[in-house]
C-alpha positions in Angstrom: -0.2 0.2 0.0 3.0 2.5 0.6 3.6 2.4 -3.1 0.2 3.9 -3.6 -0.3 7.6 -4.2 -3.7 8.2 -6.1 -6.6 10.7 -4.9 -9.0 7.9 -4.9 -7.2 5.1 -3.1 -7.0 5.3 1.2 -3.8 6.2 2.0 -1.3 4.3 3.9 0.8 6.6 6.7 2.7 4.3 8.7 2.8 1.2 10.6 3.8 0.3 14.2 4.1 -2.9 16.2 4.6 -4.0 19.8 5.1 -7.6 21.1 1.7 -8.4 20.7 -0.1 -5.7 18.1 0.4 -4.2 14.8 -0.6 -0.9 14.0 -1.5 0.8 10.7 -2.1 4.8 10.4 -4.4 5.2 7.3 -5.9 8.3 5.8 -9.0 9.3 7.7 -12.5 8.6 5.5 -15.3 9.4 7.7 -18.1 10.3 4.6 -19.4 6.5 5.3 -19.6 3.3 2.6 -21.1 4.2 -0.5 -24.4 2.4 -0.5 -24.9 3.7 3.4 -24.2 7.2 1.4 -26.6 6.3 -1.7 -29.8 5.1 1.1 -29.3 8.3 3.2 -29.4 10.8 0.1 -32.3 12.9 -0.3 -31.7 13.3 -3.9 -29.9 10.6 -5.9 -29.4 10.4 -9.9 -27.9 9.0 -12.7 -25.5 11.9 -12.9 -24.3 11.4 -9.7 -24.3 7.5 -9.8 -21.5 8.5 -12.8 -19.7 11.2 -10.6 -19.0 8.8 -8.2 -18.7 5.4 -10.5 -15.9 7.4 -12.6 -13.9 8.0 -9.5 -14.0 4.3 -8.7 -12.7 3.3 -12.2 -10.0 5.7 -11.9 -8.7 4.1 -8.9 -8.7 0.7 -10.0 -7.3 1.8 -13.2 -4.4 3.2 -11.6 -4.1 -0.1 -9.8 -3.9 -1.9 -12.4 -1.4 0.2 -14.2 0.5 -0.2 -11.0 -0.1 -4.1 -12.0 -1.8 -4.9 -9.1 -5.2 -6.8 -8.9 -7.9 -5.6 -6.0 -10.0 -9.1 -6.2 -12.3 -8.2 -3.7 -14.0 -4.8 -5.4 -17.6 -3.9 -3.5 -19.3 -1.7 -1.8 -18.3 -1.9 1.4 -14.6 -1.6 0.3 -15.7 2.2 -1.6 -16.0 5.1 1.3 -16.5 8.7 0.8 -13.8 11.3 1.9 -16.1 13.4 4.2 -20.0 14.2 4.6 -20.0 17.1 1.8 -22.1 16.6 -1.4 -19.4 16.5 -3.7 -16.9 14.3 -1.4 -14.2 12.4 -3.2 -14.7 8.2 -3.4 -12.1 6.6 -1.6 -11.2 2.9 -2.4 -9.7 0.7 0.6 -9.2 -2.8 2.0 -6.6 -4.2 0.0 -6.1 -7.4 1.9 -6.6 -9.5 -1.0 -4.7 -7.3 -3.4 -2.0 -9.2 -5.3 0.6 -7.7 -7.5 1.3 -9.5 -11.0 4.8 -9.8 -11.4 4.8 -11.3 -15.1 2.7 -10.1 -17.9 -0.9 -11.9 -18.3 0.1 -13.7 -14.9 -2.9 -15.6 -13.8 -4.0 -16.3 -10.5 -6.0 -19.0 -8.7 -7.3 -18.9 -5.3 -10.8 -18.5 -5.3 -11.7 -15.0 -3.2 -13.7 -12.0 -3.5 -17.4 -11.7 -2.1 -20.3 -14.0 -3.5 -22.4 -11.0 -5.1 -19.4 -9.9 -6.9 -17.1 -12.3 -7.9 -16.4 -13.0 -11.6 -17.2 -16.1 -13.6 -13.5 -17.1 -13.9 -12.5 -16.9 -10.2 -15.7 -19.4 -9.6 -14.2 -21.8 -12.6 -10.7 -21.6 -11.0 -9.3 -21.6 -14.6 -7.2 -18.6 -13.5 -7.9 -14.9 -13.7 -6.2 -11.5 -13.8 -7.1 -7.9 -14.1 -10.7 -8.7 -16.1 -12.3 -10.2 -12.6 -12.1 -6.7 -10.9 -13.9 -5.1 -14.1 -16.8 -7.8 -13.5 -16.9 -6.7 -10.1 -17.0 -2.9 -11.3 -20.3 -4.2 -13.4 -21.6 -5.8 -10.6 -21.2 -2.3 -8.4 -22.6 -0.1 -11.2 -25.6 -2.2 -11.5 -26.7 -1.7 -8.0 -25.7 1.9 -8.1 -28.1 2.5 -10.8 -31.3 0.0 -9.8 -30.9 -0.5 -6.0 -30.8 -4.2 -6.6 -27.6 -6.5 -7.5 -27.8 -8.5 -10.9 -27.4 -12.1 -9.7 -30.4 -12.0 -7.0 -30.3 -16.0 -5.9 -30.8 -16.6 -2.4 -29.3 -19.9 -2.9 -25.1 -19.8 -3.2 -25.2 -22.3 -5.9 -27.7 -21.0 -7.9 -26.3 -17.2 -7.6 -22.9 -18.6 -8.9 -24.6 -20.5 -11.7 -25.9 -17.3 -13.2 -22.9 -15.7 -12.7 -21.0 -18.0 -14.8 -23.8 -17.3 -17.6 -24.2 -13.7 -16.9 -27.8 -14.3 -16.4 -29.2 -10.8 -15.7 -31.9 -8.4 -17.2 -32.9 -4.8 -16.9 -36.4 -6.1 -16.6 -36.9 -3.8 -13.0 -39.3 -0.5 -14.0 -36.1 1.3 -12.6 -34.1 0.6 -15.6 -36.5 2.8 -17.9 -35.1 6.1 -16.3 -31.6 4.8 -17.1 -29.6 5.7 -20.0 -29.2 3.1 -22.9 -25.7 4.0 -22.6 -25.2 3.2 -19.0 -27.2 -0.3 -19.8 -24.6 -0.8 -22.5 -21.5 -0.6 -20.0 -23.1 -2.5 -18.0 -23.5 -5.4 -20.3 -19.9 -4.9 -21.8 -18.4 -5.1 -17.9 -20.5 -8.1 -16.9 -19.3 -10.2 -20.0 -18.3 -14.0 -19.5 -15.9 -14.1 -22.3 -12.8 -12.2 -20.7 -11.1 -11.3 -24.0 -14.3 -9.1 -24.8 -15.1 -7.9 -21.4 -13.6 -4.2 -21.7 -10.5 -3.3 -19.3 -10.5 -0.6 -16.9 -8.8 2.0 -19.4 -11.7 1.0 -22.0 -14.4 1.6 -19.5 -12.9 5.0 -18.6 -13.6 6.2 -22.6 -17.2 4.9 -23.1 -19.7 7.1 -24.0 -21.7 7.3 -20.7 -18.9 9.0 -19.0 -18.7 11.4 -22.2 -22.6 12.0 -21.8 -21.8 13.1 -17.7 -18.8 15.1 -19.2 -21.2 16.9 -21.5 -23.4 17.3 -19.0 -26.3 15.2 -20.9 -27.1 12.6 -17.9 -30.2 12.5 -16.2 -30.6 14.2 -13.1 -34.1 13.1 -12.3 -34.3 11.2 -8.7 -34.3 7.6 -9.0 -37.4 6.8 -6.7 -37.4 4.1 -4.6 -33.5 3.3 -4.5 -33.3 3.9 -0.7 -35.9 1.7 0.3 -34.3 -1.2 -2.1 -31.0 -0.7 -0.8 -32.0 -0.6 3.0 -34.3 -3.8 2.2 -30.9 -5.4 0.8 -28.7 -4.0 3.8 -31.5 -5.5 6.2 -31.5 -9.0 4.5 -27.6 -9.1 5.4 -28.1 -8.4 8.8 -30.9 -10.9 9.1 -28.7 -13.7 8.0 -25.8 -12.6 9.7 -28.2 -12.6 13.2 -29.1 -16.1 12.3 -25.9 -17.4 11.8 -24.3 -16.1 15.0 -27.3 -17.3 17.1 -26.8 -20.9 15.2 -23.1 -20.9 15.9 -23.6 -20.0 19.4 -25.9 -22.6 19.9 -23.8 -25.1 18.7 -20.6 -24.1 20.6 -23.2 -24.4 23.9 -24.3 -28.0 23.2 -20.8 -29.1 22.6 -20.1 -26.9 26.0 -22.7 -28.8 27.9 -22.1 -32.0 26.7 -18.9 -31.7 27.9 -17.6 -32.8 31.6 -17.2 -29.4 33.7 -13.3 -30.8 34.7 -13.0 -31.0 30.6 -14.3 -27.8 30.0 -10.5 -25.5 29.4 -9.7 -25.0 26.0 -7.1 -26.8 24.6 -4.8 -24.2 22.7 -5.1 -24.1 19.0 -2.0 -25.6 17.1 -0.8 -22.6 14.7 -0.9 -24.9 11.8 -4.8 -25.8 12.1 -5.5 -21.8 13.0 -3.7 -20.9 9.2 -5.3 -23.7 7.6 -9.1 -22.9 9.0 -8.6 -19.2 8.0 -7.4 -20.2 4.5 -10.4 -22.3 4.2 -12.6 -19.3 5.3 -10.6 -17.0 2.9 -11.1 -19.2 -0.1 -15.2 -19.8 0.4 -16.5 -16.5 -0.4 -20.1 -17.5 0.7 -19.0 -18.6 4.3 -16.6 -15.3 4.5 -19.3 -12.8 4.4 -21.4 -14.8 6.7 -19.2 -14.9 9.2 -18.6 -11.2 8.4 -21.9 -10.5 8.9 -22.0 -12.3 12.4 -19.0 -10.4 13.3 -20.4 -7.3 12.6 -23.6 -7.6 14.8 -21.3 -8.7 17.7 -18.9 -5.9 17.2 -20.8 -3.2 19.4 -18.3 -0.3 19.5 -18.2 -0.8 15.6 -14.3 -0.6 15.9 -13.6 -3.9 14.2 -13.0 -5.4 17.5 -15.0 -7.5 19.7 -14.5 -7.1 23.5 -15.0 -9.8 26.3 -17.6 -8.0 28.1 -19.5 -7.8 24.7 -19.9 -11.7 24.4 -20.7 -12.0 27.7 -23.6 -9.5 27.8 -24.5 -11.6 24.5 -24.4 -14.8 26.4 -26.6 -14.1 29.2 -28.9 -12.5 27.2 -29.5 -14.9 24.6 -29.1 -18.0 26.7 -29.9 -16.9 30.0 -34.0 -17.4 29.9 -34.4 -19.1 26.4 -31.8 -21.9 27.0 -32.3 -22.5 30.7 -28.6 -21.5 31.8 -28.0 -20.8 35.4 -26.2 -17.5 36.4 -23.1 -19.9 37.1 -23.3 -21.9 33.7 -23.6 -18.5 32.2 -20.4 -17.1 33.6 -18.2 -20.3 32.6 -20.1 -20.5 29.4 -18.8 -17.0 28.4 -15.2 -17.3 30.0 -15.1 -20.7 27.7 -15.9 -19.0 24.7 -13.8 -15.7 25.0 -11.3 -18.4 25.6 -11.9 -20.1 22.6 -12.3 -16.4 20.2 -9.3 -14.4 22.4 -6.8 -16.7 20.1 -3.9 -14.5 20.5 -4.7 -13.5 24.1 -4.5 -9.8 23.5 -8.1 -9.2 25.3 -9.8 -8.1 22.3 -10.9 -10.1 19.3 -10.4 -9.2 15.4 -12.0 -10.7 12.7 -9.7 -13.4 11.4 -9.5 -14.4 14.9 -13.5 -14.8 15.0 -13.4 -16.9 11.7 -11.0 -19.3 13.1 -12.4 -20.0 16.1 -15.9 -19.7 15.0 -14.8 -22.8 12.3 -13.1 -24.6 14.6 -15.3 -24.7 17.4 -18.6 -23.9 16.2 -18.9 -24.4 12.3 -21.7 -24.1 10.5 -20.3 -26.0 7.6 -21.1 -29.4 6.1 -21.1 -32.2 8.8 -21.4 -30.0 11.8 -25.0 -30.2 12.4 -26.8 -33.6 13.5 -27.8 -35.9 10.4 -30.4 -37.7 12.6 -31.9 -34.6 13.4 -31.8 -31.8 10.6 -33.7 -29.6 12.2 -32.9 -29.7 15.8 -30.4 -26.8 15.6 -33.3 -24.7 14.1 -35.6 -25.6 16.9 -33.0 -24.0 19.4 -32.9 -20.9 16.9 -36.5 -20.7 17.3 -36.3 -21.1 20.9 -33.7 -18.1 21.2 -35.5 -15.9 18.9 -39.0 -16.7 20.2 -38.4 -14.2 23.1 -42.2 -14.3 24.4 -42.4 -18.2 24.6 -45.3 -18.4 22.6 -44.8 -20.6 19.0 -44.4 -17.3 16.6 -41.5 -14.9 15.9 -42.5 -11.4 15.5 -40.3 -8.0 14.7 -40.6 -7.7 18.5 -38.9 -10.7 19.4 -35.8 -10.0 16.4 -35.3 -6.6 17.9 -34.9 -7.6 21.3 -32.8 -10.4 20.1 -30.5 -7.6 18.0 -30.4 -5.7 21.3 -29.1 -8.8 23.1 -26.4 -8.9 21.1 -25.7 -5.1 20.9 -27.1 -4.1 18.1 -29.7 -1.2 18.2 -32.4 -2.3 15.4 -34.8 -0.1 14.5 -38.6 -1.6 14.3 -39.0 -0.7 10.4 -35.9 -2.6 10.1 -37.4 -5.5 12.3 -40.4 -5.9 10.4 -38.7 -5.7 7.1 -36.8 -9.1 8.5 -40.0 -11.0 9.3 -41.3 -9.7 5.7 -38.2 -11.1 4.2 -38.5 -14.7 6.1 -42.1 -15.1 5.4 -41.9 -13.9 2.2 -39.3 -16.4 1.2 -41.8 -19.3 2.3 -45.2 -17.9 1.8 -44.6 -15.1 -1.0 -46.7 -13.3 1.1 -46.0 -10.8 4.0 -46.8 -12.4 7.8 -47.4 -10.8 11.0 -45.0 -13.7 12.9 -43.1 -16.7 11.9 -43.8 -20.4 12.7 -41.1 -23.0 13.3 -41.6 -24.3 9.5 -41.3 -20.9 8.0 -37.9 -20.7 9.6 -36.8 -24.1 8.4 -37.4 -23.0 5.1 -35.7 -20.1 5.5 -32.7 -21.7 6.7 -33.1 -24.4 3.8 -33.2 -21.6 1.0 -30.1 -19.5 2.7 -28.2 -23.0 3.3 -27.8 -21.5 6.6 -26.8 -24.7 8.2 -24.7 -26.3 5.5 -22.7 -23.9 3.4 -21.5 -25.0 -0.2 -17.7 -25.0 -1.2 
């Protein structure tokens, strides 16, 4: 990162380290993430989308000219420098970036986020700079419609659509979007990498020329904010279910262990590295773990503290699963010792991934094969805070609060609508156990595909 010097790339100023910690001093960008900014805008139009997207393309083109492939382009990694209306874009998170040391060098590891991953990355047939252009095409589609181009909840079906570039402009919002914008998206979301535009070619596309000439529409794109908010709520919902299920699984294993054997056996470094590598090579699993981590990160500082875990365990399991106060204290202490692998007193995302995949894995083979819905039954019991056999928005709001996330009533009503529509295709006042089972099946939360 030290070699990067571009107005639209976040700057690295300095690094420091001590015996246990590594500190990175970076440029401060407090204008918020791309989609959050769009969702909060009172007026958002195609012209504004072009202003922002042009800066994103310039940043990625700069990386490519430096022989760097980003490999994880997504809205969460696109920030605004400040809160001003004309704030500049800042591309960040270069953790998966790689420098190509040879012309036309190919990379092979599968990485990136499921909604933005390129077909050649999924095929594991070797990929290069072209994968970033595909991700940019997905981002532009989302910036102009409020929906991702590949909306399937089932990950395998989603990946099949990505490999075929099976997307449409059928949503009514696209009648408000210029033909040039749709042409640019088509040429970026092309499966054949030899026919896909390069970043440099994207910046020369007629759509940007129309923007520079002031010919793009400044009419507000109605409904964008609602669609983006709904999509964000859906990700938080999956994160909530994922973290509760993982905690339930760890709690079940802990309860089956004799009290004298509940001390954590230190995790072998080689096993920790292997586990983290498995997570990094499975974008779907990493995305769900990230959603779970973000919910437990009460201070929103990229770290989970011991008190966060204790309060979450006490609130979630103290009443719902009949753990007494002594068990809650012992369980939260045991769970913390599993999470705090580096013994620093706080847990970062990578530690969280290693611990949850090692001790509370929701991957294949982890669930009870004799009772496939036994864990969903425990999940339902935790979410049904009133113990009435039906989960409503108040239950979800209380459960979110118990893990430290202040969800609004509107968000939780949206979550109920998402889960009920998944099973019945129409909103419902509350959720039954059967509806929750179908939702977890459709999202493949119990078993994660590779």
